[in-house]
C-alpha positions as a Python dict, from the first residue, in 0.01 Angstrom:
ca = {
    (1, 'M'): (0, 0, 0),
    (2, 'E'): (57, 351, 132),
    (3, 'T'): (420, 341, 23),
    (4, 'R'): (327, 227, -327),
    (5, 'H'): (66, 503, -345),
    (6, 'D'): (332, 758, -243),
    (7, 'N'): (564, 619, -508),
    (8, 'M'): (300, 646, -779),
    (9, 'S'): (203, 999, -671),
    (10, 'L'): (566, 1105, -675),
    (11, 'S'): (616, 953, -1020),
    (12, 'N'): (302, 1116, -1164),
    (13, 'H'): (393, 1455, -1016),
    (14, 'S'): (748, 1434, -1152),
    (15, 'S'): (620, 1333, -1497),
    (16, 'L'): (375, 1625, -1511),
    (17, 'L'): (641, 1869, -1392),
    (18, 'S'): (886, 1732, -1649),
    (19, 'R'): (641, 1782, -1936),
    (20, 'R'): (564, 2137, -1825),
    (21, 'I'): (926, 2243, -1797),
    (22, 'V'): (1015, 2086, -2135),
    (23, 'W'): (743, 2265, -2330),
    (24, 'T'): (799, 2594, -2146),
    (25, 'G'): (1171, 2567, -2211),
    (26, 'Y'): (1117, 2502, -2581),
    (27, 'A'): (881, 2801, -2602),
    (28, 'A'): (1132, 3032, -2429),
    (29, 'C'): (1413, 2908, -2654),
    (30, 'A'): (1202, 2954, -2970),
    (31, 'W'): (1099, 3305, -2867),
    (32, 'A'): (1462, 3406, -2803),
    (33, 'L'): (1560, 3266, -3143),
    (34, 'L'): (1278, 3476, -3291),
    (35, 'F'): (1449, 3778, -3135),
    (36, 'A'): (1773, 3682, -3306),
    (37, 'L'): (1598, 3637, -3642),
    (38, 'E'): (1420, 3971, -3603),
    (39, 'H'): (1752, 4150, -3547),
    (40, 'A'): (1912, 3972, -3841),
    (41, 'Y'): (1614, 4078, -4055),
    (42, 'W'): (1648, 4442, -3945),
    (43, 'A'): (2024, 4432, -3998),
    (44, 'F'): (1972, 4334, -4362),
    (45, 'G'): (1736, 4626, -4420),
    (46, 'G'): (1400, 4485, -4310),
    (47, 'T'): (1148, 4747, -4204),
    (48, 'W'): (858, 4547, -4057),
    (49, 'L'): (790, 4641, -3692),
    (50, 'L'): (1042, 4925, -3715),
    (51, 'A'): (948, 5290, -3682),
    (52, 'S'): (1026, 5502, -3987),
    (53, 'G'): (1278, 5708, -3791),
    (54, 'S'): (1464, 5392, -3685),
    (55, 'T'): (1487, 5273, -4046),
    (56, 'Q'): (1643, 5600, -4158),
    (57, 'E'): (1885, 5594, -3865),
    (58, 'L'): (2003, 5241, -3954),
    (59, 'Q'): (2056, 5344, -4316),
    (60, 'R'): (2263, 5641, -4200),
    (61, 'Q'): (2477, 5421, -3970),
    (62, 'F'): (2549, 5175, -4250),
    (63, 'A'): (2643, 5454, -4490),
    (64, 'E'): (2880, 5615, -4240),
    (65, 'N'): (3061, 5304, -4116),
    (66, 'P'): (2963, 4969, -4276),
    (67, 'A'): (3216, 4765, -4075),
    (68, 'S'): (3093, 4898, -3739),
    (69, 'Y'): (2733, 4843, -3848),
    (70, 'I'): (2792, 4480, -3946),
    (71, 'I'): (2991, 4395, -3631),
    (72, 'S'): (2735, 4559, -3401),
    (73, 'W'): (2440, 4378, -3552),
    (74, 'A'): (2628, 4048, -3568),
    (75, 'V'): (2699, 4075, -3194),
    (76, 'D'): (2332, 4158, -3125),
    (77, 'V'): (2222, 3844, -3309),
    (78, 'M'): (2490, 3643, -3128),
    (79, 'V'): (2370, 3766, -2787),
    (80, 'F'): (2007, 3678, -2857),
    (81, 'A'): (2114, 3335, -2976),
    (82, 'A'): (2304, 3297, -2647),
    (83, 'L'): (1987, 3387, -2456),
    (84, 'A'): (1804, 3105, -2633),
    (85, 'L'): (2053, 2853, -2492),
    (86, 'F'): (1970, 2923, -2125),
    (87, 'P'): (1616, 2778, -2116),
    (88, 'L'): (1732, 2501, -2350),
    (89, 'A'): (2013, 2409, -2108),
    (90, 'L'): (1758, 2377, -1826),
    (91, 'I'): (1550, 2119, -2014),
    (92, 'W'): (1831, 1945, -2204),
    (93, 'R'): (1797, 1566, -2217),
    (94, 'G'): (2050, 1484, -2489),
    (95, 'K'): (2224, 1148, -2499),
    (96, 'R'): (2555, 1239, -2661),
    (97, 'I'): (2590, 1567, -2471),
    (98, 'S'): (2490, 1556, -2104),
    (99, 'Q'): (2286, 1834, -1945),
    (100, 'S'): (2581, 1938, -1730),
    (101, 'R'): (2805, 1970, -2036),
    (102, 'M'): (2531, 2161, -2220),
    (103, 'Q'): (2510, 2407, -1933),
    (104, 'I'): (2888, 2455, -1939),
    (105, 'L'): (2878, 2517, -2316),
    (106, 'T'): (2596, 2769, -2263),
    (107, 'L'): (2801, 2962, -2007),
    (108, 'V'): (3111, 2957, -2229),
    (109, 'Y'): (2911, 3090, -2523),
    (110, 'A'): (2756, 3357, -2298),
    (111, 'Y'): (3099, 3475, -2179),
    (112, 'V'): (3225, 3485, -2538),
    (113, 'S'): (2919, 3696, -2626),
    (114, 'L'): (3002, 3933, -2339),
    (115, 'F'): (3355, 3969, -2477),
    (116, 'F'): (3214, 4072, -2814),
    (117, 'F'): (2974, 4304, -2632),
    (118, 'V'): (3280, 4480, -2489),
    (119, 'L'): (3428, 4493, -2839),
    (120, 'T'): (3107, 4647, -2969),
    (121, 'G'): (3118, 4904, -2690),
    (122, 'V'): (3470, 4999, -2792),
    (123, 'I'): (3366, 5034, -3157),
    (124, 'R'): (3059, 5243, -3067),
    (125, 'H'): (3250, 5440, -2800),
    (126, 'D'): (2978, 5325, -2559),
    (127, 'S'): (3132, 5320, -2211),
    (128, 'M'): (2807, 5202, -2047),
    (129, 'L'): (2800, 4889, -2262),
    (130, 'I'): (3162, 4813, -2171),
    (131, 'I'): (3099, 4864, -1798),
    (132, 'F'): (2782, 4652, -1810),
    (133, 'S'): (2956, 4360, -1983),
    (134, 'L'): (3254, 4366, -1746),
    (135, 'A'): (3027, 4399, -1440),
    (136, 'V'): (2823, 4093, -1541),
    (137, 'S'): (3139, 3890, -1592),
    (138, 'V'): (3286, 3990, -1255),
    (139, 'L'): (2963, 3952, -1054),
    (140, 'S'): (2912, 3598, -1180),
    (141, 'I'): (3215, 3486, -975),
    (142, 'P'): (3074, 3553, -623),
    (143, 'I'): (2727, 3442, -741),
    (144, 'A'): (2874, 3106, -842),
    (145, 'F'): (2984, 3043, -481),
    (146, 'M'): (2642, 3135, -341),
    (147, 'R'): (2491, 2822, -495),
    (148, 'P'): (2267, 2582, -300),
    (149, 'R'): (2434, 2263, -175),
    (150, 'N'): (2237, 2038, -409),
    (151, 'Q'): (2342, 2221, -729),
    (152, 'N'): (2668, 2238, -916),
    (153, 'I'): (2807, 2572, -1033),
    (154, 'P'): (2703, 2552, -1403),
    (155, 'S'): (2346, 2453, -1316),
    (156, 'W'): (2316, 2727, -1055),
    (157, 'L'): (2455, 2998, -1285),
    (158, 'V'): (2221, 2897, -1568),
    (159, 'I'): (1914, 2902, -1341),
    (160, 'F'): (2018, 3230, -1176),
    (161, 'A'): (2086, 3395, -1512),
    (162, 'T'): (1752, 3274, -1649),
    (163, 'W'): (1573, 3435, -1353),
    (164, 'I'): (1762, 3764, -1402),
    (165, 'F'): (1706, 3767, -1778),
    (166, 'G'): (1335, 3703, -1726),
    (167, 'I'): (1293, 3984, -1473),
    (168, 'G'): (1498, 4222, -1689),
    (169, 'M'): (1297, 4141, -2002),
    (170, 'I'): (964, 4202, -1825),
    (171, 'L'): (1082, 4538, -1689),
    (172, 'Y'): (1217, 4635, -2031),
    (173, 'G'): (891, 4531, -2198),
    (174, 'L'): (687, 4730, -1946),
    (175, 'S'): (898, 5038, -2022),
    (176, 'Y'): (793, 5006, -2387),
    (177, 'F'): (427, 4993, -2282),
    (178, 'I'): (470, 5305, -2068),
    (179, 'V'): (640, 5500, -2348),
    (180, 'A'): (378, 5384, -2598),
    (181, 'F'): (82, 5491, -2384),
    (182, 'L'): (247, 5823, -2303),
    (183, 'N'): (263, 5882, -2680),
    (184, 'I'): (-61, 5708, -2776),
    (185, 'H'): (-119, 5925, -3082),
    (186, 'A'): (234, 5887, -3217),
    (187, 'G'): (296, 5694, -3538),
    (188, 'H'): (516, 5437, -3364),
    (189, 'F'): (253, 5343, -3101),
    (190, 'W'): (179, 4993, -3235),
    (191, 'T'): (544, 4933, -3313),
    (192, 'Y'): (631, 4996, -2948),
    (193, 'I'): (344, 4774, -2833),
    (194, 'A'): (422, 4479, -3063),
    (195, 'A'): (799, 4484, -3126),
    (196, 'G'): (885, 4620, -2782),
    (197, 'G'): (625, 4562, -2513),
    (198, 'L'): (471, 4229, -2612),
    (199, 'N'): (794, 4083, -2746),
    (200, 'W'): (1003, 4146, -2436),
    (201, 'T'): (729, 4087, -2179),
    (202, 'I'): (621, 3749, -2318),
    (203, 'E'): (981, 3634, -2343),
    (204, 'G'): (1047, 3746, -1986),
    (205, 'I'): (745, 3556, -1859),
    (206, 'L'): (859, 3240, -2039),
    (207, 'F'): (1209, 3270, -1892),
    (208, 'I'): (1074, 3313, -1539),
    (209, 'M'): (837, 3019, -1585),
    (210, 'V'): (1112, 2781, -1702),
    (211, 'A'): (1344, 2896, -1419),
    (212, 'W'): (1069, 2846, -1161),
    (213, 'L'): (977, 2503, -1299),
    (214, 'A'): (1345, 2406, -1299),
    (215, 'N'): (1367, 2504, -932),
    (216, 'C'): (1052, 2304, -855),
    (217, 'S'): (1193, 2007, -1043),
    (218, 'G'): (1517, 2030, -845),
    (219, 'R'): (1333, 2042, -513),
    (220, 'D'): (1111, 1754, -621),
    (221, 'A'): (1416, 1539, -689),
    (222, 'Q'): (1583, 1618, -358),
    (223, 'T'): (1483, 1565, 6),
    (224, 'R'): (1570, 1809, 280),
    (225, 'D'): (1896, 1634, 357),
    (226, 'G'): (1996, 1625, -10),
    (227, 'E'): (1907, 1263, -96),
    (228, 'P'): (1717, 1182, -415),
    (229, 'A'): (1350, 1119, -347),
    (230, 'S'): (1360, 784, -527),
    (231, 'I'): (1611, 652, -271),
    (232, 'V'): (1386, 759, 15),
    (233, 'V'): (1091, 577, -143),
    (234, 'Q'): (1301, 260, -183),
    (235, 'R'): (1410, 282, 181),
    (236, 'R'): (1048, 316, 290),
    (237, 'E'): (951, 9, 88),
    (238, 'G'): (1234, -191, 244),
    (239, 'R'): (1132, -79, 593),
    (240, 'D'): (761, -146, 543),
    (241, 'N'): (810, -481, 364),
    (242, 'P'): (1126, -636, 512),
    (243, 'G'): (1029, -990, 405),
    (244, 'E'): (980, -886, 45),
    (245, 'S'): (1307, -701, 47),
    (246, 'K'): (1499, -1003, 174),
    (247, 'T'): (1333, -1226, -87),
    (248, 'N'): (1437, -990, -364),
    (249, 'D'): (1791, -977, -229),
    (250, 'G'): (1806, -1357, -225),
    (251, 'L'): (1690, -1376, -586),
}
C-alpha cells in the first residue's frame, strides 16, 4: 500500500509540474514573439511605445542608408524570434519532431542569428556587438562540457541559455526602471516603464521560471544515481510484492 501511495504521489507531482512548465513555457515563448512583432512594427514606421526622439532617429537612419536599416532590423526580429524558441524547446512534446531534435534546431538557429549579429556589427561599425557575438559563440563550447551527467549537450545548453537570458532580461529591465525614475518628469517616462522596464522584466521572470521548472522536472525524473524514478518505483513494487511480481511474469 505504501509503495502504491508513493507511486500515486510521484505521478500527481509529475503531472502538476508538467502542467506548470508547459503553460509557463508557452507564456515565455509568446512574450518573446511579442518582442519580435514589436520590433517589426517599429521597423515599418510604427510609433506606439516609442519616444519622439527615437522615431526621428529611425527616420534619419532609414533616409541615410536604407539597406543597413532593413538588415539591422531584420536581424533584431530574427534574434527575438530565436529567443522564443528556447522556452518552447524546454516544453516541446511534438510527435514528428522529438524534443532533443527541437533543442538542436533551436541551438542551430541561435548560432545562425549570432552570425547575422556579427554581420550587423560590421555594417554598423559596432565592434562591441561583434565581440559580444563571438564571445557567446566561443564560451558555449566549454559550457557544453560542464553539463550534468543526466543531461545531453543540447538540453543543457538550452536550459543554461534560458537561465542567462532570463537574468539578463531582468537586469536590463531594471535599468530602464532606474533611468525612468531618475527622469520622472521627462516625456519618455511611461515609454521607458512600459516598453522597457515591464517588457524586459516580465519576460526575464518567465524565462527564469521555465528554466527552474525544467530543472525541477529533470530532477523529479531522475534519482541520485541517475535512474528514472519510474524504474525505482517498479523495483520497490517487485521487492514488496514478490508473489504478485512472479504471477505477472508467468502471465
